[in-house]
ZADO-1210 file (C-alpha; in nm, 4 decimals, padded with zeros to 6 digits):
<atoms>
<atom x="-02.6816" y="-07.8203" z="-07.4615" code="MET" pos="1"/>
<atom x="-02.3053" y="-07.7721" z="-07.4161" code="PRO" pos="2"/>
<atom x="-02.1603" y="-07.8584" z="-07.0755" code="VAL" pos="3"/>
<atom x="-01.9563" y="-07.5840" z="-06.9134" code="THR" pos="4"/>
<atom x="-01.7295" y="-07.6103" z="-06.6144" code="HIS" pos="5"/>
<atom x="-01.4996" y="-07.3850" z="-06.4176" code="GLY" pos="6"/>
<atom x="-01.1331" y="-07.4185" z="-06.3347" code="GLU" pos="7"/>
<atom x="-01.0464" y="-07.7317" z="-06.1304" code="PRO" pos="8"/>
<atom x="-00.9973" y="-07.6704" z="-05.7596" code="THR" pos="9"/>
<atom x="-00.9288" y="-07.8717" z="-05.4450" code="ILE" pos="10"/>
<atom x="-01.1519" y="-07.8084" z="-05.1425" code="THR" pos="11"/>
<atom x="-01.1204" y="-07.9537" z="-04.7927" code="ILE" pos="12"/>
<atom x="-01.3154" y="-07.8604" z="-04.4824" code="ASN" pos="13"/>
<atom x="-01.3683" y="-07.9294" z="-04.1152" code="HIS" pos="14"/>
<atom x="-01.6310" y="-07.7699" z="-03.8905" code="ASP" pos="15"/>
<atom x="-01.6270" y="-07.3913" z="-03.9576" code="HIS" pos="16"/>
<atom x="-01.2974" y="-07.4040" z="-04.1534" code="GLN" pos="17"/>
<atom x="-01.2366" y="-07.4731" z="-04.5232" code="PHE" pos="18"/>
<atom x="-00.9607" y="-07.4312" z="-04.7794" code="MET" pos="19"/>
<atom x="-00.9798" y="-07.3859" z="-05.1570" code="VAL" pos="20"/>
<atom x="-00.6659" y="-07.4167" z="-05.3712" code="SER" pos="21"/>
<atom x="-00.5495" y="-07.5016" z="-05.7194" code="ASP" pos="22"/>
<atom x="-00.4620" y="-07.8701" z="-05.7760" code="PRO" pos="23"/>
<atom x="-00.0947" y="-07.7673" z="-05.7551" code="ASN" pos="24"/>
<atom x="-00.1582" y="-07.6454" z="-05.3947" code="ALA" pos="25"/>
<atom x="-00.1151" y="-07.2766" z="-05.4797" code="THR" pos="26"/>
<atom x="-00.3550" y="-06.9973" z="-05.3856" code="MET" pos="27"/>
<atom x="-00.3750" y="-06.6530" z="-05.5433" code="VAL" pos="28"/>
<atom x="-00.5168" y="-06.3490" z="-05.3585" code="PRO" pos="29"/>
<atom x="-00.7101" y="-06.2287" z="-05.6644" code="THR" pos="30"/>
<atom x="-00.9257" y="-06.5413" z="-05.6757" code="GLY" pos="31"/>
<atom x="-01.1710" y="-06.7079" z="-05.4410" code="ALA" pos="32"/>
<atom x="-00.8937" y="-06.9199" z="-05.2931" code="PHE" pos="33"/>
<atom x="-00.7542" y="-06.9443" z="-04.9436" code="GLY" pos="34"/>
<atom x="-00.8031" y="-07.0772" z="-04.5934" code="PHE" pos="35"/>
<atom x="-01.1250" y="-06.9518" z="-04.4343" code="PHE" pos="36"/>
<atom x="-01.2466" y="-06.9759" z="-04.0756" code="ALA" pos="37"/>
<atom x="-01.5635" y="-06.8203" z="-03.9351" code="ARG" pos="38"/>
<atom x="-01.6256" y="-06.6237" z="-04.2569" code="ASP" pos="39"/>
<atom x="-01.2750" y="-06.4685" z="-04.2638" code="THR" pos="40"/>
<atom x="-00.9932" y="-06.5499" z="-04.5065" code="ARG" pos="41"/>
<atom x="-00.6756" y="-06.5981" z="-04.3041" code="PHE" pos="42"/>
<atom x="-00.4553" y="-06.7207" z="-04.5908" code="VAL" pos="43"/>
<atom x="-00.5079" y="-06.5553" z="-04.9282" code="SER" pos="44"/>
<atom x="-00.1900" y="-06.6592" z="-05.1107" code="GLY" pos="45"/>
<atom x="00.0335" y="-06.9665" z="-05.0993" code="TYR" pos="46"/>
<atom x="00.3171" y="-07.0992" z="-05.3135" code="SER" pos="47"/>
<atom x="00.6040" y="-07.3413" z="-05.2673" code="VAL" pos="48"/>
<atom x="00.9366" y="-07.3636" z="-05.4506" code="THR" pos="49"/>
<atom x="01.2384" y="-07.5936" z="-05.4420" code="ILE" pos="50"/>
<atom x="01.5668" y="-07.4175" z="-05.5102" code="ASN" pos="51"/>
<atom x="01.3637" y="-07.1302" z="-05.6503" code="GLY" pos="52"/>
<atom x="01.1741" y="-07.3447" z="-05.9018" code="ARG" pos="53"/>
<atom x="00.8040" y="-07.4390" z="-05.8997" code="ILE" pos="54"/>
<atom x="00.7598" y="-07.8176" z="-05.8669" code="PRO" pos="55"/>
<atom x="00.5721" y="-08.0070" z="-06.1401" code="LEU" pos="56"/>
<atom x="00.2340" y="-08.1472" z="-06.0394" code="LEU" pos="57"/>
<atom x="00.1811" y="-08.5201" z="-06.0877" code="LEU" pos="58"/>
<atom x="-00.1448" y="-08.5748" z="-05.9015" code="ASP" pos="59"/>
<atom x="-00.3736" y="-08.4215" z="-05.6403" code="ALA" pos="60"/>
<atom x="-00.6593" y="-08.5945" z="-05.4624" code="SER" pos="61"/>
<atom x="-00.8559" y="-08.5644" z="-05.1417" code="THR" pos="62"/>
<atom x="-00.7949" y="-08.8388" z="-04.8858" code="ILE" pos="63"/>
<atom x="-01.0939" y="-08.7381" z="-04.6775" code="ASP" pos="64"/>
<atom x="-01.3153" y="-08.4322" z="-04.6589" code="HIS" pos="65"/>
<atom x="-01.0555" y="-08.2712" z="-04.4295" code="PHE" pos="66"/>
<atom x="-00.7295" y="-08.3775" z="-04.5986" code="SER" pos="67"/>
<atom x="-00.5601" y="-08.3737" z="-04.9381" code="VAL" pos="68"/>
<atom x="-00.2382" y="-08.5083" z="-05.0892" code="ARG" pos="69"/>
<atom x="-00.0396" y="-08.3364" z="-05.3662" code="HIS" pos="70"/>
<atom x="00.2306" y="-08.5313" z="-05.5512" code="GLU" pos="71"/>
<atom x="00.5047" y="-08.3424" z="-05.7370" code="PHE" pos="72"/>
<atom x="00.8327" y="-08.3966" z="-05.9104" code="THR" pos="73"/>
<atom x="01.1014" y="-08.1388" z="-05.9769" code="THR" pos="74"/>
<atom x="01.1951" y="-07.9603" z="-06.2986" code="PRO" pos="75"/>
<atom x="01.5615" y="-07.9062" z="-06.3772" code="GLU" pos="76"/>
<atom x="01.7104" y="-07.7601" z="-06.0611" code="LEU" pos="77"/>
<atom x="02.0154" y="-07.5333" z="-06.0292" code="PRO" pos="78"/>
<atom x="02.2617" y="-07.6572" z="-05.7691" code="LEU" pos="79"/>
<atom x="02.5767" y="-07.4976" z="-05.6331" code="ALA" pos="80"/>
<atom x="02.8864" y="-07.7145" z="-05.6462" code="GLY" pos="81"/>
<atom x="03.2638" y="-07.7096" z="-05.6465" code="THR" pos="82"/>
<atom x="03.5152" y="-07.8567" z="-05.8876" code="ARG" pos="83"/>
<atom x="03.8888" y="-07.8427" z="-05.8268" code="ASN" pos="84"/>
<atom x="03.8216" y="-07.5975" z="-05.5430" code="GLY" pos="85"/>
<atom x="03.6221" y="-07.3568" z="-05.7632" code="ALA" pos="86"/>
<atom x="03.2486" y="-07.3001" z="-05.7608" code="GLU" pos="87"/>
<atom x="03.0512" y="-07.3971" z="-06.0684" code="HIS" pos="88"/>
<atom x="02.6900" y="-07.4507" z="-06.1667" code="ASP" pos="89"/>
<atom x="02.5310" y="-07.7941" z="-06.1557" code="ILE" pos="90"/>
<atom x="02.1886" y="-07.8709" z="-06.3031" code="VAL" pos="91"/>
<atom x="01.9915" y="-08.1556" z="-06.1516" code="LEU" pos="92"/>
<atom x="01.7895" y="-08.3431" z="-06.4115" code="GLU" pos="93"/>
<atom x="01.4116" y="-08.3176" z="-06.4257" code="GLU" pos="94"/>
<atom x="01.2259" y="-08.5731" z="-06.2090" code="ARG" pos="95"/>
<atom x="01.5288" y="-08.6272" z="-05.9854" code="SER" pos="96"/>
<atom x="01.3365" y="-08.5401" z="-05.6663" code="ILE" pos="97"/>
<atom x="00.9913" y="-08.6538" z="-05.5606" code="GLY" pos="98"/>
<atom x="00.7955" y="-08.4111" z="-05.3444" code="PHE" pos="99"/>
<atom x="00.4780" y="-08.4875" z="-05.1480" code="ARG" pos="100"/>
<atom x="00.2658" y="-08.2251" z="-04.9726" code="LEU" pos="101"/>
<atom x="-00.0054" y="-08.3449" z="-04.7324" code="ASP" pos="102"/>
<atom x="-00.2589" y="-08.0984" z="-04.5906" code="ARG" pos="103"/>
<atom x="-00.5059" y="-08.1552" z="-04.3094" code="THR" pos="104"/>
<atom x="-00.7592" y="-07.9166" z="-04.1574" code="ILE" pos="105"/>
<atom x="-00.8116" y="-07.9492" z="-03.7845" code="PHE" pos="106"/>
<atom x="-00.7983" y="-07.6366" z="-03.5687" code="GLU" pos="107"/>
<atom x="-00.5893" y="-07.4758" z="-03.8401" code="GLY" pos="108"/>
<atom x="-00.3877" y="-07.6141" z="-04.1306" code="ILE" pos="109"/>
<atom x="-00.1342" y="-07.8913" z="-04.0753" code="HIS" pos="110"/>
<atom x="00.1182" y="-07.9618" z="-04.3518" code="GLU" pos="111"/>
<atom x="00.3757" y="-08.2373" z="-04.4062" code="ASP" pos="112"/>
<atom x="00.6540" y="-08.2074" z="-04.6629" code="TYR" pos="113"/>
<atom x="00.8347" y="-08.5201" z="-04.7854" code="ASP" pos="114"/>
<atom x="01.1238" y="-08.5285" z="-05.0322" code="LEU" pos="115"/>
<atom x="01.2593" y="-08.8430" z="-05.1993" code="VAL" pos="116"/>
<atom x="01.5813" y="-08.8378" z="-05.3996" code="SER" pos="117"/>
<atom x="01.6342" y="-09.0295" z="-05.7225" code="TYR" pos="118"/>
<atom x="01.9679" y="-08.8568" z="-05.7884" code="ALA" pos="119"/>
<atom x="02.2839" y="-09.0707" z="-05.8065" code="PRO" pos="120"/>
<atom x="02.4669" y="-08.8338" z="-05.5707" code="HIS" pos="121"/>
<atom x="02.3887" y="-08.6266" z="-05.2572" code="PRO" pos="122"/>
<atom x="02.2085" y="-08.2990" z="-05.3233" code="VAL" pos="123"/>
<atom x="02.1296" y="-07.9945" z="-05.1103" code="ARG" pos="124"/>
<atom x="01.7839" y="-07.8390" z="-05.1468" code="LEU" pos="125"/>
<atom x="01.6048" y="-07.5311" z="-05.0161" code="ILE" pos="126"/>
<atom x="01.2295" y="-07.5583" z="-04.9744" code="LEU" pos="127"/>
<atom x="01.0525" y="-07.2215" z="-04.9508" code="GLU" pos="128"/>
<atom x="00.6868" y="-07.1515" z="-04.8730" code="VAL" pos="129"/>
<atom x="00.5423" y="-06.8039" z="-04.9395" code="ALA" pos="130"/>
<atom x="00.2169" y="-06.7077" z="-04.7650" code="ILE" pos="131"/>
<atom x="-00.0065" y="-06.4015" z="-04.7920" code="GLU" pos="132"/>
<atom x="-00.2935" y="-06.2975" z="-04.5670" code="SER" pos="133"/>
<atom x="-00.5530" y="-06.0239" z="-04.6210" code="ASP" pos="134"/>
<atom x="-00.8164" y="-06.1075" z="-04.3537" code="PHE" pos="135"/>
<atom x="-01.0930" y="-06.0533" z="-04.6091" code="ALA" pos="136"/>
<atom x="-01.4532" y="-06.1082" z="-04.5052" code="ASP" pos="137"/>
<atom x="-01.6237" y="-06.3824" z="-04.7026" code="ILE" pos="138"/>
<atom x="-01.9023" y="-06.1409" z="-04.7961" code="SER" pos="139"/>
<atom x="-01.6547" y="-05.9463" z="-05.0147" code="THR" pos="140"/>
<atom x="-01.6335" y="-06.2347" z="-05.2628" code="PHE" pos="141"/>
<atom x="-01.8555" y="-06.2057" z="-05.5665" code="GLY" pos="142"/>
<atom x="-01.9066" y="-06.4094" z="-05.8783" code="GLU" pos="143"/>
<atom x="-01.5894" y="-06.2653" z="-06.0272" code="SER" pos="144"/>
<atom x="-01.3854" y="-06.4253" z="-05.7502" code="GLY" pos="145"/>
<atom x="-01.2138" y="-06.0996" z="-05.6604" code="SER" pos="146"/>
<atom x="-01.2001" y="-05.9678" z="-05.3079" code="SER" pos="147"/>
<atom x="-01.1103" y="-05.6543" z="-05.1221" code="ALA" pos="148"/>
<atom x="-00.8879" y="-05.6527" z="-04.8168" code="ALA" pos="149"/>
<atom x="-01.0898" y="-05.6433" z="-04.5006" code="ALA" pos="150"/>
<atom x="-01.0299" y="-05.6313" z="-04.1295" code="THR" pos="151"/>
<atom x="-01.0730" y="-05.9523" z="-03.9375" code="CYS" pos="152"/>
<atom x="-01.3956" y="-05.9112" z="-03.7514" code="ARG" pos="153"/>
<atom x="-01.4841" y="-06.2652" z="-03.6529" code="ALA" pos="154"/>
<atom x="-01.6267" y="-06.2498" z="-03.2993" code="PRO" pos="155"/>
<atom x="-01.3817" y="-06.3534" z="-03.0322" code="GLY" pos="156"/>
<atom x="-01.1080" y="-06.4454" z="-03.2791" code="MET" pos="157"/>
<atom x="-00.7601" y="-06.3059" z="-03.2292" code="LYS" pos="158"/>
<atom x="-00.5640" y="-06.1720" z="-03.5265" code="ARG" pos="159"/>
<atom x="-00.3138" y="-06.4557" z="-03.5050" code="ARG" pos="160"/>
<atom x="-00.5684" y="-06.7329" z="-03.5035" code="ALA" pos="161"/>
<atom x="-00.5359" y="-07.0836" z="-03.6420" code="SER" pos="162"/>
<atom x="-00.3587" y="-07.0162" z="-03.9694" code="CYS" pos="163"/>
<atom x="-00.3598" y="-06.6361" z="-03.9423" code="GLY" pos="164"/>
<atom x="-00.0398" y="-06.4364" z="-03.9797" code="LEU" pos="165"/>
<atom x="00.0577" y="-06.1165" z="-03.7959" code="PRO" pos="166"/>
<atom x="00.1736" y="-05.9615" z="-04.1245" code="THR" pos="167"/>
<atom x="00.0276" y="-05.9659" z="-04.4731" code="ARG" pos="168"/>
<atom x="00.3158" y="-06.1534" z="-04.6319" code="THR" pos="169"/>
<atom x="00.5534" y="-06.4141" z="-04.4952" code="ALA" pos="170"/>
<atom x="00.8261" y="-06.6316" z="-04.6424" code="LEU" pos="171"/>
<atom x="00.8987" y="-06.9590" z="-04.4688" code="LEU" pos="172"/>
<atom x="01.2285" y="-07.1160" z="-04.5633" code="SER" pos="173"/>
<atom x="01.3340" y="-07.4549" z="-04.4390" code="GLY" pos="174"/>
<atom x="01.7028" y="-07.4847" z="-04.3614" code="SER" pos="175"/>
<atom x="01.8881" y="-07.6330" z="-04.6556" code="SER" pos="176"/>
<atom x="01.8446" y="-08.0085" z="-04.6404" code="THR" pos="177"/>
<atom x="02.0973" y="-08.2611" z="-04.7601" code="SER" pos="178"/>
<atom x="01.9354" y="-08.5471" z="-04.9493" code="VAL" pos="179"/>
<atom x="02.1694" y="-08.8291" z="-05.0374" code="SER" pos="180"/>
<atom x="02.1473" y="-09.1711" z="-05.1956" code="SER" pos="181"/>
<atom x="02.3966" y="-09.4521" z="-05.1637" code="GLU" pos="182"/>
<atom x="02.3371" y="-09.5503" z="-05.5269" code="LYS" pos="183"/>
<atom x="02.1083" y="-09.4428" z="-05.8059" code="ALA" pos="184"/>
<atom x="01.7695" y="-09.6029" z="-05.7314" code="PRO" pos="185"/>
<atom x="01.5376" y="-09.7345" z="-05.9993" code="THR" pos="186"/>
<atom x="01.2269" y="-09.5328" z="-06.0804" code="ARG" pos="187"/>
<atom x="01.0053" y="-09.8226" z="-05.9758" code="SER" pos="188"/>
<atom x="01.1357" y="-09.7995" z="-05.6191" code="SER" pos="189"/>
<atom x="01.0337" y="-09.4525" z="-05.4942" code="PRO" pos="190"/>
<atom x="01.2008" y="-09.4805" z="-05.1546" code="THR" pos="191"/>
<atom x="01.5045" y="-09.6895" z="-05.2391" code="ALA" pos="192"/>
<atom x="01.8510" y="-09.5645" z="-05.1572" code="GLY" pos="193"/>
<atom x="01.7350" y="-09.2395" z="-05.0012" code="CYS" pos="194"/>
<atom x="01.8744" y="-09.1308" z="-04.6675" code="SER" pos="195"/>
<atom x="01.9016" y="-08.8007" z="-04.4894" code="SER" pos="196"/>
<atom x="02.0337" y="-08.6601" z="-04.1659" code="SER" pos="197"/>
<atom x="01.6893" y="-08.5131" z="-04.0998" code="SER" pos="198"/>
<atom x="01.3372" y="-08.6501" z="-04.1270" code="THR" pos="199"/>
<atom x="01.0466" y="-08.4409" z="-04.2452" code="SER" pos="200"/>
<atom x="00.8521" y="-08.2900" z="-03.9582" code="ARG" pos="201"/>
<atom x="00.4995" y="-08.1533" z="-03.9624" code="PRO" pos="202"/>
<atom x="00.4731" y="-07.7768" z="-03.9857" code="SER" pos="203"/>
<atom x="00.1777" y="-07.5511" z="-03.9157" code="ARG" pos="204"/>
<atom x="00.1349" y="-07.2561" z="-04.1454" code="VAL" pos="205"/>
<atom x="00.2859" y="-06.9598" z="-03.9667" code="GLY" pos="206"/>
<atom x="00.5803" y="-07.1542" z="-03.8221" code="THR" pos="207"/>
<atom x="00.9207" y="-07.2273" z="-03.9829" code="PRO" pos="208"/>
<atom x="00.8936" y="-07.5216" z="-04.2205" code="ALA" pos="209"/>
<atom x="01.1286" y="-07.8161" z="-04.2032" code="SER" pos="210"/>
<atom x="01.1724" y="-08.0774" z="-04.4676" code="SER" pos="211"/>
<atom x="01.3705" y="-08.3895" z="-04.5290" code="GLY" pos="212"/>
<atom x="01.3883" y="-08.7173" z="-04.7130" code="CYS" pos="213"/>
<atom x="01.2478" y="-09.0366" z="-04.5733" code="ARG" pos="214"/>
</atoms>
């Protein structure tokens, strides 16, 4: 008998909360993905970009039942630069930046963003996180994985609860972060030669994200 399997997913949970995402950390509203608490989906869509480009997945694995780590690298990235006082386009080579996303469920979703530069010169990056919320009831999900928007009706739960958002769509943009290296590090040393004026700080979904290189 042939063995069949569905699309790979990452699931973490704690108490009455759980999250289902693609291995690349994204969630799409049309599927049975998202962050759920007390039978309500508070986050239905999630994506992250660096300088407008989707990072390339290297690995994703659960650390515990309530936490997961996603490892990425960057594709070719467009950078703004100047030469002889005039602006011109710079393209950062593929795999020049390492990106780690850690997620933990505990009274909401906690995320850490870490960037490591392998570039031979300082670079400025913009990390953007896009989030959607439809407050769908878990009972609206069928075998097809589709859902209809529903009103949050979890008893005693406010609309802006845990990971919930006051609007259906939000775009979180970390302030542009300078990532510099004193010299080009070797690939075997993932943290060598990387310094930044800011260190990555944890961010809860629904609050401005901040990122850095450490």
